[in-house]
RONU-878492 format. One line per 4 residues: number of its first residue (from 1); for each residue x, y, z of N, C-alpha, C. Coordinates in Angstrom, 3 decimals, m for minus. Layout:
REM RONU-878492
NUM	X,Y,Z,X,Y,Z,X,Y,Z; ... .
***
This chain:
REM RONU-878492
1	m22.277,m37.964,33.564,m21.575,m39.422,32.767,m22.154,m39.825,31.876; m21.899,m40.014,30.601,m22.287,m41.164,29.781,m22.316,m42.674,30.496; m23.860,m42.782,30.137,m23.623,m44.480,30.242,m22.973,m45.322,29.659; m22.037,m44.967,28.684,m21.183,m45.703,27.875,m20.033,m45.251,27.893 .
5	m19.490,m44.424,29.073,m18.700,m43.806,29.468,m17.426,m44.850,29.654; m17.785,m46.168,29.825,m16.060,m47.128,30.328,m16.465,m47.717,29.485; m16.236,m47.144,27.877,m15.991,m47.799,26.739,m15.576,m46.808,25.933; m15.175,m45.719,26.529,m14.336,m44.852,25.878,m12.774,m45.481,26.010 .
9	m12.120,m44.950,25.131,m11.142,m45.297,24.497,m10.836,m46.896,24.813; m11.506,m47.784,25.132,m11.287,m49.089,24.549,m10.688,m49.632,23.172; m10.096,m50.484,23.406,m9.145,m51.192,22.024,m9.473,m52.246,21.472; m9.244,m52.786,20.325,m9.265,m53.886,19.604,m7.995,m53.825,18.879 .
13	m7.487,m55.521,18.781,m6.010,m55.392,17.994,m6.624,m56.178,17.142; m6.438,m56.310,15.665,m7.049,m57.380,14.276,m5.648,m57.805,13.625; m5.346,m59.026,13.131,m4.370,m59.170,12.268,m4.540,m59.869,11.030; m4.382,m59.253,10.040,m4.581,m60.313,8.940,m3.493,m60.053,7.771 .
17	m4.022,m60.651,6.335,m2.860,m60.662,5.104,m3.431,m59.690,4.094; m2.808,m59.239,3.509,m3.121,m59.331,1.707,m3.375,m60.279,0.803; m4.183,m60.946,0.897,m4.181,m62.510,0.027,m4.450,m61.970,m1.302; m3.324,m61.963,m2.235,m3.652,m61.989,m3.617,m4.835,m62.562,m4.444 .
21	m5.369,m63.428,m4.277,m6.593,m64.198,m4.408,m7.703,m63.342,m3.757; m7.684,m62.825,m2.924,m9.271,m61.735,m2.400,m8.897,m60.636,m2.951; m7.356,m60.311,m3.365,m7.853,m59.274,m4.023,m8.113,m59.026,m5.721; m8.095,m60.203,m5.862,m8.636,m60.468,m7.640,m9.882,m60.687,m7.424 .
25	m10.282,m61.303,m6.134,m12.136,m61.587,m6.589,m12.476,m59.798,m5.933; m12.146,m59.359,m5.247,m12.480,m58.127,m4.855,m12.639,m57.430,m6.581; m11.572,m57.078,m7.099,m11.135,m56.553,m8.458,m12.309,m57.033,m9.335; m12.446,m58.011,m9.258,m13.527,m58.994,m10.480,m14.592,m58.317,m9.766 .
29	m14.997,m58.031,m8.666,m16.376,m57.828,m7.832,m16.916,m56.169,m8.372; m15.698,m55.516,m9.084,m16.144,m54.015,m9.317,m15.385,m53.980,m10.784; m15.293,m54.837,m11.568,m15.089,m54.897,m12.565,m13.878,m54.329,m13.570; m13.333,m54.221,m12.621,m11.334,m53.314,m12.818,m10.667,m53.957,m12.797 .
33	m9.381,m53.322,m13.413,m8.108,m54.023,m13.533,m7.102,m53.213,m12.104; m6.564,m54.198,m11.758,m5.347,m54.027,m10.818,m4.822,m52.658,m10.984; m3.815,m52.144,m10.169,m3.455,m50.771,m10.899,m1.745,m51.515,m11.380; m1.397,m50.231,m12.047,m0.457,m50.728,m13.046,1.564,m51.076,m11.938 .
37	1.161,m50.611,m10.586,2.512,m50.534,m10.165,2.047,m51.899,m8.797; 0.757,m52.958,m9.039,0.793,m54.162,m8.506,0.386,m53.719,m7.276; 0.255,m52.619,m6.453,m0.430,m52.182,m5.409,m1.882,m52.757,m5.475; m2.244,m52.557,m4.313,m3.697,m52.904,m3.846,m4.552,m51.876,m4.053 .
41	m6.096,m51.399,m4.627,m6.678,m50.342,m5.278,m6.891,m49.416,m3.562; m7.561,m48.281,m3.503,m7.726,m47.660,m2.636,m9.351,m48.488,m2.305; m9.763,m48.163,m1.061,m10.723,m49.341,m0.358,m10.606,m50.150,m0.124; m9.689,m51.262,m0.506,m9.583,m52.789,m0.194,m9.674,m53.227,1.385 .
45	m8.821,m51.837,2.219,m8.531,m51.823,3.453,m10.184,m52.469,4.314; m11.258,m52.596,3.267,m12.504,m52.150,4.089,m12.655,m53.822,3.937; m12.044,m54.898,3.812,m11.821,m56.229,3.423,m11.122,m56.976,4.398; m10.209,m56.158,5.176,m9.525,m57.095,5.886,m9.821,m56.264,7.643 .
49	m9.273,m57.605,8.524,m9.543,m57.387,9.961,m10.637,m57.274,10.051; m11.369,m58.203,9.738,m12.842,m58.605,9.657,m12.943,m58.620,11.360; m14.272,m58.505,11.840,m15.019,m59.526,12.586,m15.159,m60.494,12.084; m14.932,m61.677,12.845,m15.600,m63.024,12.820,m15.857,m63.711,13.893 .
53	m17.221,m62.776,14.293,m18.510,m63.500,14.711,m18.653,m64.791,14.516; m19.013,m66.130,15.303,m19.719,m67.140,15.168,m20.931,m67.244,14.734; m21.457,m67.652,13.520,m22.902,m67.589,13.060,m23.945,m67.601,14.541; m23.654,m68.763,15.830,m24.577,m68.638,16.457,m24.575,m68.098,17.630 .
57	m23.920,m66.679,17.057,m24.107,m65.554,17.813,m24.633,m64.402,17.104; m24.977,m64.757,16.135,m25.925,m63.632,15.098,m27.250,m63.612,15.648; m27.870,m62.225,15.840,m29.004,m61.540,16.170,m29.884,m61.994,15.285; m31.082,m61.233,14.941,m32.681,m61.203,13.968,m32.077,m60.881,12.646 .
61	m31.200,m59.548,12.885,m30.774,m58.817,11.613,m29.483,m59.219,10.972; m28.888,m60.447,11.582,m27.803,m61.122,11.100,m26.633,m60.379,11.352; m26.382,m59.058,12.396,m25.355,m58.816,13.158,m25.332,m59.225,14.366; m23.757,m59.561,14.843,m23.540,m60.557,16.035,m24.241,m59.527,16.994 .
65	m24.989,m60.013,18.316,m25.602,m59.773,19.091,m24.604,m58.782,20.116; m24.739,m57.392,20.390,m24.070,m57.114,21.074,m24.435,m57.380,22.869; m23.128,m57.383,23.405,m23.313,m57.989,24.850,m22.284,m56.958,25.793; m22.904,m57.033,26.702,m21.796,m56.242,28.195,m21.119,m57.176,28.693 .
69	m19.883,m57.161,27.824,m19.255,m57.603,28.862,m17.525,m57.026,28.378; m16.582,m57.585,29.503,m15.369,m56.863,29.756,m14.861,m57.147,28.140; m15.245,m57.976,27.408,m14.342,m58.882,26.341,m14.797,m57.719,24.532; m15.975,m57.335,25.239,m16.556,m56.572,24.229,m16.249,m55.169,23.699 .
73	m16.186,m55.239,22.508,m15.648,m53.505,22.089,m16.606,m52.498,21.975; m17.514,m52.275,21.393,m18.737,m51.450,21.344,m19.573,m51.774,22.503; m20.210,m50.901,23.273,m21.279,m51.602,24.494,m22.352,m51.531,23.541; m23.503,m52.506,24.778,m24.747,m53.389,24.370,m25.976,m52.218,24.032 .
77	m25.851,m51.441,23.173,m26.656,m50.226,23.069,m27.572,m50.595,22.315; m28.799,m50.188,23.547,m29.743,m51.080,22.955,m30.807,m50.703,21.693; m30.593,m49.860,20.734,m31.056,m49.823,19.663,m30.906,m50.381,18.248; m31.397,m51.377,17.713,m31.282,m52.444,17.169,m30.548,m51.917,15.767 .
81	m31.013,m50.797,15.158,m30.688,m50.805,13.440,m29.386,m50.122,13.756; m28.483,m50.026,13.039,m26.996,m49.943,12.930,m26.372,m49.358,11.281; m26.005,m48.521,11.164,m25.554,m47.763,9.889,m24.223,m47.406,10.104; m23.068,m47.376,9.555,m22.149,m47.367,8.801,m21.966,m45.568,8.331 .
85	m22.601,m44.685,9.156,m22.867,m43.153,8.375,m21.594,m42.514,7.932; m20.619,m42.350,8.302,m19.774,m41.730,7.621,m18.084,m41.726,8.016; m17.186,m41.770,7.241,m15.310,m41.775,7.338,m15.233,m40.764,6.993; m14.260,m40.482,7.579,m12.838,m39.635,7.597,m11.862,m40.681,7.337 .
89	m11.160,m40.858,5.632,m9.758,m41.411,5.749,m8.648,m40.659,5.585; m7.390,m41.246,5.817,m6.386,m41.053,5.580,m5.422,m41.790,4.587; m5.176,m41.816,3.342,m4.683,m42.831,2.347,m2.865,m42.421,2.870; m1.933,m43.139,3.405,m0.689,m42.972,3.812,0.397,m43.554,2.766 .
93	0.170,m44.927,2.661,0.999,m45.714,1.803,0.297,m46.653,0.856; 0.461,m47.311,m0.361,m0.620,m48.466,m0.481,m0.180,m49.199,m0.019; m1.136,m50.209,m0.006,m1.419,m51.764,0.479,m0.684,m52.679,m0.470; m0.204,m53.808,m0.717,0.359,m54.446,m1.655,0.041,m56.179,m1.249 .
97	m0.089,m56.721,m2.102,m0.249,m58.359,m2.073,0.713,m58.883,m1.365; 0.140,m59.480,m0.231,1.003,m60.279,0.280,1.771,m59.956,1.599; 1.609,m58.768,1.693,1.410,m58.119,3.416,0.859,m58.380,4.361; 1.837,m58.439,5.729,1.142,m58.544,6.971,0.377,m57.255,7.376 .
101	m1.362,m57.742,8.037,m1.860,m56.545,8.003,m2.306,m56.202,9.573; m1.726,m55.459,10.348,m2.402,m55.218,11.419,m3.379,m54.011,11.774; m4.194,m53.810,12.309,m5.360,m52.629,12.613,m5.666,m52.981,13.807; m5.223,m51.740,14.587,m5.577,m51.296,15.759,m6.792,m50.292,15.638 .
105	m7.344,m50.508,16.564,m9.089,m50.307,16.937,m9.452,m49.148,18.081; m9.818,m48.462,18.119,m10.099,m47.297,19.334,m11.153,m46.988,19.517; m11.668,m46.756,20.464,m13.531,m45.977,20.498,m12.853,m44.368,21.666; m13.664,m43.875,20.117,m13.325,m42.249,20.599,m14.394,m42.022,21.284 .
109	m15.597,m41.789,21.396,m16.808,m41.071,21.761,m17.797,m42.171,21.684; m18.963,m41.829,22.455,m20.504,m42.324,21.983,m21.105,m41.129,22.730; m22.031,m40.513,21.792,m22.775,m39.859,21.886,m24.251,m39.945,21.646; m25.300,m39.207,22.384,m26.669,m39.454,22.245,m27.445,m38.679,21.809 .
113	m28.040,m38.486,20.777,m29.170,m37.598,20.433,m30.604,m37.762,19.859; m31.480,m36.562,19.852,m32.611,m37.225,19.534,m32.800,m36.452,18.076; m33.547,m37.246,17.264,m33.547,m37.149,15.822,m35.413,m37.124,15.394; m35.265,m36.792,14.346,m36.667,m37.057,13.505,m36.983,m38.395,13.699 .
117	m36.441,m39.578,14.379,m36.890,m40.591,13.829,m36.777,m41.113,15.031; m36.880,m40.337,16.297,m36.679,m41.024,17.553,m34.749,m41.166,18.175; m34.596,m42.050,19.138,m33.218,m41.557,19.920,m31.784,m41.998,18.594; m31.105,m41.163,18.713,m29.559,m42.114,18.048,m28.716,m41.876,19.171 .
121	m27.619,m43.155,18.753,m26.370,m42.947,19.351,m25.187,m43.067,18.670; m24.552,m42.146,18.562,m23.561,m42.183,17.689,m22.418,m42.662,18.465; m21.441,m43.385,17.872,m20.004,m44.129,18.041,m19.502,m43.848,16.746; m18.079,m43.331,17.510,m16.903,m42.768,16.616,m15.745,m43.704,17.001 .
125	m15.241,m44.609,15.877,m13.774,m45.441,16.431,m13.001,m45.004,15.237; m11.892,m44.841,15.761,m10.502,m44.785,15.426,m9.875,m45.873,14.805; m9.038,m46.436,13.444,m8.542,m46.975,12.994,m7.693,m46.674,12.487; m5.951,m47.828,12.745,m5.244,m47.098,12.133,m4.292,m48.898,11.628 .
129	m4.677,m48.581,10.309,m4.491,m50.339,9.590,m2.572,m49.928,9.019; m1.866,m51.050,9.466,m0.277,m51.230,9.224,m0.145,m52.373,7.939; 0.917,m52.080,7.197,1.049,m52.977,6.325,2.455,m53.184,6.366; 2.518,m54.511,6.979,4.099,m54.967,7.360,5.606,m53.966,8.386 .
133	4.070,m53.939,9.066,4.835,m52.752,10.052,4.832,m51.221,9.775; 4.359,m50.663,8.898,4.439,m49.329,8.540,2.729,m49.278,8.288; 2.901,m47.449,8.751,1.212,m47.207,8.673,0.907,m47.079,7.588; m0.249,m47.498,6.947,m0.677,m47.376,5.842,m1.773,m46.261,5.553 .
137	m3.043,m46.855,6.521,m4.082,m46.261,6.539,m4.690,m45.354,7.977; m4.921,m44.127,7.930,m5.780,m43.659,9.435,m7.070,m43.520,8.880; m8.480,m44.396,10.195,m9.258,m43.733,9.350,m10.229,m43.376,10.694; m11.908,m42.842,10.765,m12.209,m42.251,12.001,m13.905,m42.666,11.159 .
141	m14.498,m43.949,11.547,m15.799,m44.038,11.256,m16.702,m43.958,12.733; m17.807,m42.835,11.783,m18.985,m42.941,12.251,m20.005,m43.849,12.216; m20.625,m44.690,13.481,m21.344,m45.701,13.714,m23.029,m44.785,13.874; m23.908,m45.053,13.166,m24.912,m44.750,14.158,m25.911,m46.006,14.547 .
145	m26.482,m45.863,16.191,m27.522,m46.846,16.457,m28.998,m45.658,16.382; m30.024,m46.927,15.871,m31.205,m46.447,15.464,m32.371,m47.149,16.139; m33.291,m46.461,16.457,m34.633,m47.267,16.872,m35.213,m48.457,15.726; m36.180,m49.327,16.272,m36.720,m50.048,15.201,m37.685,m49.532,14.362 .
149	m37.940,m49.712,13.007,m38.765,m49.398,12.144,m40.153,m49.496,12.680; m41.526,m48.917,12.540,m42.507,m48.568,13.369,m43.182,m50.014,13.306; m43.390,m51.363,13.878,m44.229,m52.243,13.554,m45.167,m52.042,12.856; m45.406,m52.967,11.717,m46.616,m52.897,10.354,m46.369,m51.566,9.631 .
153	m45.128,m51.086,9.378,m45.142,m49.795,8.515,m44.871,m50.258,7.393; m45.738,m49.716,6.290,m44.944,m50.069,4.856,m43.817,m49.928,4.429; m43.476,m50.484,3.461,m42.170,m50.070,3.064,m42.228,m48.600,2.622; m40.878,m47.570,3.251,m40.993,m46.406,2.842,m40.951,m46.488,1.097 .
157	m41.829,m45.272,0.566,m41.303,m44.770,m0.597,m40.226,m44.494,m0.944; m40.194,m43.640,m2.235,m39.034,m43.200,m2.401,m39.238,m41.401,m1.866; m37.787,m41.160,m1.222,m38.287,m39.790,m0.783,m38.628,m38.842,m2.100; m39.288,m37.666,m2.203,m39.530,m36.735,m3.493,m38.333,m36.095,m3.889 .
161	m38.069,m36.110,m5.183,m36.639,m35.666,m5.526,m36.919,m34.562,m6.446; m36.044,m33.812,m6.925,m36.572,m32.192,m7.505,m36.033,m32.102,m8.800; m36.645,m33.662,m9.314,m36.859,m34.080,m11.000,m36.134,m34.370,m11.465; m35.675,m35.410,m10.763,m34.209,m36.307,m11.804,m32.957,m36.004,m11.272 .
165	m31.804,m36.497,m11.768,m30.668,m36.201,m11.389,m30.683,m35.423,m12.785; m28.976,m33.861,m12.473,m28.976,m33.573,m13.429,m26.967,m33.610,m13.546; m26.651,m34.057,m14.082,m25.203,m34.305,m13.734,m24.188,m33.129,m14.464; m25.048,m31.963,m15.500,m24.484,m31.008,m15.859,m23.918,m30.135,m14.855 .
169	m22.324,m29.631,m15.015,m21.878,m28.977,m13.624,m20.758,m30.303,m12.832; m20.841,m31.534,m13.709,m19.840,m32.432,m13.085,m18.893,m32.753,m13.719; m17.325,m33.082,m13.455,m16.452,m33.351,m14.506,m16.993,m34.826,m14.864; m16.846,m35.769,m13.820,m17.020,m37.139,m14.254,m18.495,m37.664,m14.080 .
173	m19.095,m38.637,m14.403,m20.713,m38.886,m14.499,m20.497,m40.419,m14.730; m21.011,m41.584,m13.793,m21.082,m42.895,m14.097,m21.908,m43.243,m13.360; m22.961,m43.801,m14.425,m24.750,m44.680,m14.043,m24.552,m45.570,m13.595; m24.648,m46.270,m12.653,m24.528,m47.937,m12.319,m26.010,m48.488,m11.949 .
177	m25.985,m49.561,m12.212,m27.485,m50.008,m11.108,m27.036,m51.232,m10.517; m26.883,m50.813,m8.867,m26.334,m52.223,m8.095,m27.384,m53.420,m8.284; m26.806,m54.633,m8.250,m27.767,m55.773,m8.402,m27.543,m56.595,m7.238; m28.225,m57.731,m7.221,m27.998,m58.412,m6.386,m26.926,m59.583,m6.552 .
181	m26.358,m59.454,m7.294,m24.980,m60.411,m7.268,m23.700,m59.426,m7.193; m23.716,m58.196,m6.890,m22.932,m56.707,m6.517,m22.999,m57.043,m4.722; m24.366,m57.033,m4.866,m24.379,m56.843,m3.026,m23.885,m58.182,m2.324; m24.344,m59.016,m2.833,m24.168,m60.339,m2.214,m21.935,m60.524,m2.299 .
185	m21.842,m60.406,m3.333,m20.762,m60.393,m3.258,m19.650,m59.423,m2.368; m20.129,m58.486,m2.445,m19.784,m57.009,m1.232,m20.167,m57.636,m0.276; m21.087,m58.404,0.069,m21.126,m58.832,1.595,m20.714,m60.244,2.033; m19.713,m60.950,1.246,m19.026,m61.908,1.169,m17.887,m61.350,1.477 .
189	m17.423,m60.235,0.627,m16.055,m60.144,0.707,m15.186,m59.613,1.844; m16.804,m58.787,2.444,m16.315,m57.762,3.897,m17.006,m58.712,5.328; m17.686,m59.839,4.493,m18.218,m60.831,6.150,m19.017,m60.218,6.608; m20.091,m59.953,6.181,m20.942,m58.666,6.140,m22.722,m59.570,6.424 .
193	m23.130,m59.818,7.171,m24.227,m60.643,7.345,m25.068,m60.306,7.655; m25.335,m58.973,7.503,m26.901,m57.945,7.916,m27.460,m58.206,6.744; m28.628,m58.913,6.971,m29.925,m58.997,6.191,m30.609,m58.220,5.318; m30.624,m56.903,5.735,m30.701,m55.616,4.371,m29.938,m55.671,3.297 .
197	m29.055,m56.310,3.005,m28.040,m56.508,1.955,m28.390,m58.364,0.907; m29.510,m58.714,1.677,m29.561,m60.141,1.061,m30.618,m60.760,1.158; m31.770,m59.881,1.970,m32.826,m61.430,2.596,m33.987,m59.608,2.304; m34.554,m59.828,0.805,m35.528,m58.972,0.731,m36.782,m58.952,1.311 .
201	m37.032,m60.295,1.790,m38.552,m60.135,2.953,m38.324,m59.334,4.288; m36.963,m59.371,4.801,m36.874,m58.714,6.004,m36.254,m57.057,5.687; m35.810,m56.902,4.686,m35.399,m55.506,4.434,m36.714,m54.468,4.679; m38.160,m55.192,3.895,m38.860,m54.785,3.420,m39.893,m54.499,4.688 .
205	m40.054,m55.797,5.349,m40.936,m55.919,6.045,m40.864,m55.551,8.016; m39.447,m55.922,7.775,m38.870,m55.273,9.337,m38.060,m54.384,9.687; m37.560,m53.804,8.683,m36.486,m52.706,8.421,m37.159,m51.562,7.771; m38.147,m51.849,7.173,m38.964,m50.874,6.467,m38.435,m49.825,5.161 .
209	m37.613,m50.532,4.737,m36.935,m50.282,2.867,m37.945,m50.652,2.010; m37.839,m50.250,1.149,m38.877,m50.311,m0.140,m37.760,m51.474,m0.981; m36.195,m52.017,m0.959,m35.776,m53.081,m1.400,m34.659,m53.145,m0.515; m34.021,m53.859,m0.896,m32.360,m54.523,m0.591,m31.423,m53.423,m0.543 .
213	m30.717,m52.584,0.687,m29.979,m51.686,0.957,m28.588,m51.774,0.013; m27.998,m50.896,m0.372,m26.623,m51.023,m0.846,m25.856,m50.930,0.234; m24.986,m51.132,0.185,m23.718,m51.006,1.826,m23.316,m49.744,1.329; m23.311,m49.085,2.413,m22.734,m47.375,2.784,m20.897,m47.787,1.898 .
217	m20.200,m48.469,2.404,m18.857,m48.728,2.338,m18.581,m49.387,0.757; m20.020,m49.999,m0.238,m19.979,m49.888,m1.535,m19.936,m48.654,m1.923; m20.901,m48.091,m1.820,m20.598,m46.551,m2.505,m19.712,m45.781,m2.490; m19.157,m45.859,m1.392,m18.189,m45.028,m1.273,m16.666,m45.690,m1.917 .
221	m17.069,m47.222,m2.006,m15.733,m47.763,m2.598,m15.904,m47.733,m4.090; m17.079,m47.245,m4.378,m17.614,m47.029,m6.163,m17.253,m45.310,m6.402; m17.235,m44.831,m5.411,m16.628,m43.346,m5.537,m15.269,m43.056,m5.372; m14.547,m43.921,m4.939,m13.126,m43.940,m4.982,m12.958,m44.349,m6.041 .
225	m13.488,m45.534,m6.597,m13.143,m46.232,m7.959,m13.379,m44.919,m9.024; m14.355,m44.186,m9.162,m14.591,m43.227,m10.040,m13.418,m42.216,m9.770; m12.479,m41.704,m8.530,m11.680,m41.047,m8.269,m10.550,m41.503,m8.969; m10.522,m43.071,m8.626,m9.279,m44.068,m9.278,m9.212,m43.715,m11.202 .
229	m10.647,m43.654,m11.443,m10.495,m43.796,m13.057,m10.267,m42.295,m13.745; m10.588,m41.456,m12.560,m10.167,m39.710,m12.981,m9.223,m39.085,m12.927; m8.336,m39.463,m11.683,m6.939,m39.174,m11.315,m5.993,m40.107,m11.553; m6.028,m41.254,m11.597,m4.993,m41.824,m11.726,m5.568,m43.332,m10.083 .
233	m4.040,m44.176,m10.757,m4.281,m45.412,m8.702,m3.997,m44.776,m7.854; m4.390,m44.756,m6.629,m3.899,m44.275,m5.716,m3.395,m42.958,m5.160; m4.545,m42.405,m5.666,m3.717,m40.490,m6.009,m4.720,m39.900,m4.827; m5.513,m40.753,m4.425,m6.611,m39.705,m3.693,m5.963,m39.904,m1.913 .
237	m5.276,m38.739,m1.635,m4.851,m38.847,0.269,m5.318,m38.596,1.321; m6.838,m37.655,0.946,m7.221,m37.970,1.935,m9.161,m38.122,1.727; m9.871,m38.929,1.906,m11.354,m39.322,1.509,m12.197,m39.284,2.822; m13.291,m38.219,2.758,m13.993,m38.304,3.579,m15.489,m38.330,3.045 .
241	m16.252,m39.115,3.869,m17.638,m39.713,3.098,m18.499,m39.720,3.994; m20.214,m38.846,3.440,m21.212,m38.838,4.838,m22.499,m39.574,3.968; m22.721,m40.670,4.708,m24.180,m41.487,3.827,m25.253,m39.974,4.174; m26.366,m39.673,3.065,m27.539,m38.935,3.431,m28.818,m39.642,3.304 .
245	m28.719,m40.894,2.457,m29.985,m41.629,1.909,m29.625,m42.593,1.512; m30.610,m43.879,1.998,m29.996,m45.479,1.321,m30.060,m45.153,m0.159; m29.051,m45.975,m0.763,m29.416,m46.725,m2.276,m29.819,m47.775,m2.105; m30.848,m48.194,m3.215,m31.542,m49.161,m3.206,m31.092,m50.606,m4.667 .
249	m30.974,m51.404,m4.363,m30.669,m52.325,m4.948,m31.659,m52.019,m6.576; m31.299,m52.018,m7.229,m32.198,m52.189,m9.008,m31.951,m50.658,m9.472; m31.943,m49.926,m8.808,m32.120,m48.428,m9.225,m30.727,m47.947,m9.324; m31.026,m46.690,m10.763,m30.078,m46.221,m10.816,m29.249,m45.377,m10.010 .
253	m28.059,m45.507,m9.771,m27.016,m44.807,m8.707,m26.004,m44.239,m9.591; m25.903,m42.473,m9.743,m25.291,m41.265,m9.929,m24.286,m41.308,m9.635; m23.169,m41.725,m10.031,m21.600,m41.254,m9.032,m21.131,m40.512,m9.924; m20.345,m39.071,m9.328,m20.318,m37.854,m9.763,m19.077,m37.378,m9.210 .
257	m18.519,m36.750,m9.914,m16.885,m35.959,m9.338,m16.840,m34.670,m10.077; m15.882,m33.484,m9.001,m15.464,m32.818,m9.931,m14.596,m31.503,m9.263; m13.753,m31.320,m9.617,m12.389,m30.662,m9.495,m11.469,m30.560,m9.933; m10.450,m30.111,m9.423,m9.366,m29.969,m10.364,m8.347,m29.695,m8.951 .
261	m6.963,m29.706,m9.654,m5.813,m29.334,m8.684,m5.475,m30.127,m7.596; m5.618,m29.991,m6.546,m5.743,m30.921,m5.236,m6.582,m31.196,m4.499; m7.869,m30.858,m5.082,m8.873,m31.363,m4.348,m9.929,m31.470,m5.203; m10.654,m32.687,m4.537,m12.602,m32.869,m5.556,m13.720,m33.234,m4.961 .
265	m15.010,m32.734,m5.554,m15.656,m33.135,m4.717,m16.169,m34.422,m5.213; m17.538,m35.106,m4.642,m17.630,m36.414,m5.034,m18.878,m36.594,m4.961; m20.235,m37.227,m5.071,m21.596,m37.912,m4.708,m21.680,m38.824,m5.616; m22.346,m39.275,m5.102,m23.666,m40.554,m5.360,m24.987,m40.003,m4.986 .
269	m25.890,m40.054,m6.415,m27.563,m39.662,m6.206,m28.643,m40.663,m7.107; m29.474,m40.899,m6.219,m30.638,m41.770,m7.017,m31.196,m41.095,m8.202; m31.857,m41.406,m9.047,m32.229,m40.986,m10.152,m33.380,m39.816,m10.592; m33.991,m39.876,m8.907,m35.397,m39.112,m8.664,m34.088,m37.244,m8.204 .
273	m32.960,m37.467,m8.252,m32.144,m36.678,m7.343,m32.143,m36.580,m5.687; m32.524,m37.159,m5.284,m32.333,m37.463,m3.689,m30.401,m37.954,m3.856; m29.778,m37.048,m3.031,m28.285,m37.348,m2.750,m28.302,m38.893,m1.672; m27.238,m39.708,m1.989,m27.531,m40.917,m1.253,m25.988,m40.563,m0.336 .
277	m24.639,m40.078,m1.182,m23.791,m39.941,m0.454,m22.992,m38.508,m0.477; m22.475,m37.903,0.247,m21.252,m36.326,m0.006,m19.997,m36.803,0.350; m19.300,m36.865,m0.525,m18.028,m36.659,0.099,m16.824,m35.906,m0.952; m15.830,m35.749,m0.088,m14.767,m34.829,m0.765,m13.686,m35.897,m0.504 .
281	m12.337,m35.306,m1.147,m11.554,m36.463,m1.847,m9.973,m34.885,m1.685; m9.035,m34.851,m1.344,m7.893,m34.556,m1.220,m6.753,m35.198,m2.063; m5.648,m34.652,m3.468,m4.976,m35.716,m3.514,m3.636,m35.332,m3.187 .
***
């Protein structure tokens, strides 16, 4: 039996509301307009029902310290590096400004693996988000915990690409350069205090990245925004994404989409051709 088996099935219930002013700040962050029908764009749910840990209990990385207690939702996995690796999202109904929101979360599984960089622990968490009592979004998140970067290791260089990204073969293509301001605003909107997104010396010297890291859900949000531009507001029914490599602040991020009918393939790529995120969408 896994040492984390006691956490399987553990639940967390959070309540929030869709604040119109906060929605406007989210739209401003992404430089986009609100849907014509007055609903909230897809991906905004990642700004709702957020953890509210006091500053006093944040660890060296800016995340809350994980404790072994009956009140903790996730177990105290002793691996310091945490990453939101993937999600499977089902959009059932659009959220709307002013709605009361309730999110019920449940730990589905915790699995240990051995990867090329050392020990890994994967936690799967299922979320159900309701707007005014009606189920709006169902999601399963995969969170991976990793060992620390080797002490004194220099920042990682860009992985070798395939000679550059070629957008031919894709139906839609957008180039965006994530800025420090964009990362700061997204951290604020999602109450994310992880230092890899705003503290350059920490990101490079302690975590081994070559720059500030773009949030995984921010990249996923940008892909959903590309789908909205191509297919229309709230057109996506199911959206699955998997992070494959970190996107770095200040570097070109290629967002692409292709597909027709009721399905589409999306991706985010670095300028050197390296894939950042793979995603699929069902309309």
